[in-house]
C-alpha positions in Angstrom: -6.1 37.8 24.3 -7.4 37.6 20.5 -10.3 35.6 20.3 -10.3 35.8 16.6 -8.1 33.4 16.4 -10.1 30.9 18.0 -12.6 30.9 14.9 -12.9 27.5 14.3 -12.2 25.0 11.3 -14.6 25.0 8.1 -17.3 26.8 9.9 -20.6 25.7 8.8 -23.9 27.6 7.8 -25.9 25.8 11.1 -22.5 26.3 13.8 -23.7 29.2 15.6 -20.5 31.4 17.5 -22.9 31.4 20.7 -23.0 27.2 20.9 -19.1 26.9 20.8 -19.3 27.6 24.4 -21.4 26.6 26.8 -21.2 25.5 30.7 -19.5 28.6 34.0 -17.2 30.9 32.1 -16.3 33.6 34.0 -14.5 36.6 32.8 -12.1 38.9 34.7 -10.7 41.8 32.7 -8.6 40.3 30.2 -8.7 37.1 31.6 -11.5 34.5 30.4 -12.0 31.4 32.6 -13.5 28.0 31.4 -14.3 24.3 32.0 -12.6 21.6 29.5 -10.5 18.6 29.5 -6.8 18.7 28.6 -5.6 16.4 25.7 -2.6 16.3 24.5 0.8 18.1 23.5 1.7 18.3 20.0 4.9 16.6 19.5 5.4 17.4 15.4 4.5 20.0 13.4 4.5 21.0 9.6 5.2 23.8 7.6 1.7 25.4 6.4 0.0 23.4 3.5 -1.2 25.6 0.5 -4.4 24.8 -1.3 -2.7 25.9 -4.3 -0.8 21.7 -5.5 -1.8 20.2 -2.6 -0.7 17.3 -3.7 2.7 17.0 -2.5 2.1 18.0 0.6 -0.2 15.1 0.9 2.6 12.7 -0.4 4.9 14.4 2.3 2.4 13.6 5.2 2.3 9.5 3.9 5.7 9.6 3.6 6.3 10.8 7.4 3.6 8.5 8.5 4.6 5.5 6.1 8.2 6.1 8.8 6.1 5.9 12.1 6.8 10.3 12.2 10.2 9.6 13.4 12.1 11.0 10.1 12.4 14.8 9.1 9.5 15.8 7.5 10.7 15.9 4.0 11.2 19.6 2.9 11.2 21.3 -0.8 11.2 18.5 -3.3 8.3 15.5 -2.4 9.3 13.7 -5.6 9.4 9.6 -4.6 11.0 6.9 -7.0 7.7 4.9 -8.3 8.7 1.7 -6.1 9.4 4.1 -3.0 5.8 5.2 -3.4 4.4 1.8 -3.8 6.4 1.2 -0.5 4.7 4.3 1.2 1.2 3.3 0.0 1.5 -0.4 1.1 2.6 0.6 4.3 0.4 3.3 5.5 -2.4 0.3 4.2 -1.2 -2.0 7.0 -0.4 0.5 9.8 -3.4 0.5 12.0 -3.6 4.3 13.4 -4.9 4.3 17.2 -6.5 0.4 16.7 -9.3 1.9 15.0 -8.5 2.1 11.1 -5.5 2.2 8.7 -3.3 4.9 8.5 -4.5 6.1 5.3 -8.0 5.8 6.7 -7.1 8.1 8.9 -5.0 10.7 6.7 -7.9 11.1 4.1 -10.1 11.7 6.5 -8.1 13.8 8.5 -7.0 16.4 5.5 -10.5 17.1 5.5 -11.7 17.2 8.7 -13.6 14.2 8.4 -15.9 16.2 6.6 -17.6 15.8 3.0 -20.4 17.9 1.7 -21.1 19.4 4.9 -21.8 15.9 7.2 -19.0 13.5 8.0 -17.4 11.9 5.5 -18.8 8.2 4.5 -16.6 5.6 3.5 -18.0 5.5 0.2 -16.2 9.1 0.0 -12.6 7.3 0.2 -13.0 6.2 -3.9 -11.9 9.9 -4.5 -9.1 9.6 -1.9 -7.7 6.4 -3.6 -8.2 8.9 -7.2 -5.4 11.4 -5.8 -3.7 8.6 -4.6 -3.5 7.5 -8.3 -2.6 10.9 -9.1 0.6 10.5 -7.0 1.3 7.5 -8.6 1.1 9.2 -12.1 3.0 12.2 -11.1 5.6 9.6 -10.5 5.6 8.5 -13.8 6.2 12.5 -15.2 2.2 12.8 -16.1 0.8 15.9 -13.7 -2.5 17.1 -14.2 -4.6 20.3 -12.3 -8.5 20.9 -11.3 -10.6 23.0 -13.4 -13.9 24.2 -13.7 -14.0 24.6 -10.2 -12.4 21.1 -9.3 -15.1 19.5 -11.3 -13.0 18.8 -14.7 -9.4 18.1 -14.9 -6.8 19.3 -17.9 -3.3 18.1 -18.5 -0.7 19.8 -20.3 1.8 19.0 -23.4 4.8 17.9 -21.8 2.6 15.1 -20.2 -0.3 14.6 -22.6 2.6 13.3 -24.6 3.8 10.9 -21.7 1.1 9.8 -21.0 0.2 8.9 -24.8 3.5 6.7 -24.6 2.9 4.9 -20.8 0.3 2.4 -20.9 0.4 1.9 -17.3 -0.1 5.8 -16.9 -3.3 5.4 -19.0 -4.7 3.1 -17.1 -4.1 5.3 -14.1 -5.6 8.4 -15.6 -9.0 6.3 -16.4 -8.8 5.4 -12.8 -8.8 9.2 -12.1 -11.2 9.8 -14.0 -13.8 6.3 -12.9 -13.0 7.3 -9.4 -13.6 11.2 -9.6 -10.6 12.9 -7.3 -12.3 16.5 -7.8 -14.7 16.1 -4.7 -12.0 14.9 -2.4 -9.4 17.7 -4.4 -12.5 20.4 -3.4 -13.3 19.6 0.0 -9.4 19.7 0.7 -8.2 22.5 -0.7 -11.7 24.5 1.0 -9.7 23.0 4.2 -6.5 22.7 4.6 -5.2 26.4 3.3 -2.0 27.8 5.1 -2.9 25.0 8.2 -0.3 23.2 9.9 -0.2 19.2 10.2 0.7 18.1 13.2 1.4 14.9 15.7 0.4 14.3 19.1 2.9 12.6 22.0 0.0 9.8 22.1 0.4 9.3 18.4 -3.0 11.6 17.3 -2.4 13.2 13.9 -4.4 16.0 12.9 -4.2 19.8 11.2 -4.8 23.1 12.8 -3.8 27.0 13.2 -1.0 28.0 11.7 1.0 29.4 15.1 1.4 26.1 17.2 4.1 25.1 18.4 5.6 21.7 19.9 4.5 21.6 23.4 1.6 23.1 22.5 -1.7 21.7 24.5 -4.3 20.0 23.1 -7.3 21.1 24.7 -11.3 20.6 24.4 -13.0 24.0 25.8 -16.9 23.4 26.9 -19.0 24.0 23.8 -16.0 24.1 21.5 -17.1 22.5 18.0 -13.0 21.2 18.1 -10.5 20.9 19.9 -7.7 24.2 20.2 -4.3 24.8 20.6 -3.3 26.3 23.6 0.0 27.3 25.1 1.2 27.8 28.9 1.6 31.0 30.2 3.4 32.0 33.5 0.0 32.9 34.2 -2.7 30.7 32.4 -2.5 29.8 28.4 -2.5 31.9 25.6 -5.0 31.1 22.7 -3.5 29.7 19.2 -6.3 28.5 18.0 -8.2 25.8 16.3 -7.2 22.0 15.4 -9.1 18.9 14.0 -7.6 16.0 15.8 -8.7 12.5 14.3 -9.9 10.2 17.2 -11.1 12.4 19.5 -14.6 13.5 19.0 -16.4 12.5 22.4 -16.1 13.0 26.3 -15.3 9.1 26.2 -12.6 9.2 24.1 -11.2 12.1 26.1 -11.5 9.8 29.6 -10.2 7.1 27.8 -6.7 9.0 27.7 -6.5 9.7 31.0 -7.8 13.2 30.7 -9.7 14.7 33.3 -11.9 18.3 33.7 -10.4 21.0 35.1 -10.7 25.3 34.2 -8.6 26.7 32.0 -7.5 30.9 32.8 -7.4 31.9 29.0 -5.7 35.7 28.6 
């Protein structure tokens, strides 16, 4: 069993490895037995996300969820027409995520593991994601920017600048991006999603986690863990795949609400 795969997502300085697992744990040779909750199973996974230019991945996720998660995750080019992009954005604002919040709210929180500046992301942080959405609108108009200087500044190439100068709507979008400041969200994003996979579950949750996850893998909470984990059923127990973030699963009462019961897992 390779426990190096079980490192938690976006570890913070105050998170101690020894505090991740508490309670009755037993070891027998290469088997670890510990209590937890089986929450759900993965129903869909994406290709690994990239932190080099995450905006196309964000757009593909938005399209996928706006279509109810039933369409094939769009491969390759993520280009949308202006009209299709606006339809996607409007649809996500209308859809409700598990009766809790808009699908768009769930997306922006999920992609940064609902963490900003080392604490739970406040609702005011949404304005920075709104700047990212405006950046997608800008790209649909042929204007591309990139972050420079540790994501605290932005830069537009000459071709995009020429397009910007001739497009009043694009100029308004660019002013909004500057006012809402895409940098803070972009910085959290690239520090979180690199090489991880976006996923949905059979019960309708969204999340992202360690590469290597497969459809049918179990999402579990292990006693003392900082995050849920991905386990794969084997003939004689489970294989640890890695950690995952699942939006909306945080407390014991939420696990019981979805019918999860405490059980023991044998991890090899």
